[in-house]
N, C-alpha and C positions, 0 to 999 in steps of 0.2 A: 817714581813708583818703586823703584828698586830699593830705595832707602828703607821703606817700611817692611819689605820682605826680609831684608838683612836684620832689622831690629827684631822681627818676629822669630827668626831662626835662633838668634842669640837668647831671646827671652824664653822660648820653648826648651832650648838646650839647658838653660839654667834651671828651669822647673823640673825637668827630667832628672838632672843630677841631684837636686834636693830630695826628690821622691825616693830615688834609689838609695841615697845615703841615709835618709830618715828611716826607710824601711829596714835597713840593715842594722841600724843602731838600736840601742836599748838593751834591757836586761833579758837574758835568756831565762825561760821559765824553769823553775826548779820543781822537782817531784813533790807532789802534794802527798801528805800522809793519808792513808786509807782510813776510813772511819772504823772505829773499834767495833768488834762483834758485840751485839747486845747480850747482856747476861740474862739467862733465863730466870725468871722469878721462881722462887720456891713454890711448889704446889700448896694450895690451901688445905688445911686439915679437913678430912671428910666429915661431914655432919650427917646425921641420920635424916631420912626423908620425913618431912612433916606429914603426919597422918591427918586426913580430912575427917572432920567429925561425922559420925554415922548419921545418915539421914533416911535410912530405910530402903535404899536401893540395892538390888542384887547385882553384883559385878557380872559383866559379860564373860563367857568362857573364852579361853585363848584359842587361837587358830588351830593349834595342835589338838586341843580337846575336841573341837568341832570335827576335825578330820578323822580322829580316832573313833568318834561316835557314829559317823555316817559311813555306810558301806560304800565301797569303791565303784559300784555300778555293775552292770552285766559284763560277764567275760566276753560274750559275743553279742554285740547289739543287733545283729541281723538274724540271730537265732529266733525261732518261734517262742512266743511267750509260754511259760509253763502254766498249766491250769486253764488255758483258753482253748476251747474246742473249736476246731476249724469249721465243723458242721454248724455251729451256732451262728456264724457270720456268713454262711453261704446260702444262696437261693437255690433250692433244688431244681427248679424249672429251668433256670438259665445257666447254672453252674458258676454264677457270678458271686464273688466275695466282695462285700462292701467294706472298705477300710476306713473311709472318712468322707466328710463333706466339708466344703469350704465356700466362702464368698470371695470372688476376685473382682473388685470393682462392683459392678451391678450384676455380674454373672454368677449364678450358682453352679458349683461343680461337685462331682463325686469322684473319689479315688477308688478304683475297682481293680480286681484281679479276675480275669476270665480265662478260658482255655486259649484265647487268642493272644493274651499278654496282659501286662499291667499298665495302667495309665489313668487318664482323667476323662470323664464323660460329662456331657452337658445335655440340657433338655433339647430335644429335637428328634427328627426322623431317624437318624442313624446313631445318635448319641455323641457324635464327634464335636469337639469344641472349635475346630477349624478345618478348613479344607485339606490341610496337610497332615492332620492328626491321624493316628492309627485307628482303624475300624476295630473296635473291641467287642461290640455286640453281635450276637448271631443274626443271620438274616431274618427279617420279619419283626425284630424287636426294636422298640424306640423308647425314648425317655420322655414321659409326660411331664414330670415335675421332680424337683429336688427340694426337700424340706430341710434347710440347714439347721433351723432351731431344734428340730426333733431328731435329726440324724437319719432321715429316711429318704427313700427314692421310690418313685412310682413308674413302673414300666407299662408298656402296651405291647401286646403280641398281635400282629396284623390288625392294628388300630383298635383292639379290644383292651380296655384298661384292666390291669392286674391289681392285686392287693399291694399296698405299700410294703416295701422291704426296708427294714431298719438295721442299724448297727446293733449288734448284740450287746 
């Protein structure tokens, strides 16, 4: 058994020597030339834009023309509107000002300002839209109905219906 181990050692040693010698031999790489920088082509001569044939359409104004034509808005968006009388939108019996009406899901709501604060009221005994909502109506007042389409609300005082109150 020892004879094949000795043969294997000599054979492996020979292969290792050949690999080392073969790896060291050969040409050394030379520096390769860098590619030349591409030359920029000359710009093409400018040609005038081709005019589309007139087809009777009016060109749209530019963004600058639109911005110059439209006023920039109100200086203070929270300031009262000029020319709107507060008395026109206030119910003298409740002191309530009706600002707007809206539909949230299936629930009709009214946006109001009262001596107790500003908020949203709904149809019901005390006008609150939820148990945690601020009580805006004076004692004895309730909301019978809110007419979103007409912008009106109908109150009741001690269960007696009142005339509808509408946005001015």
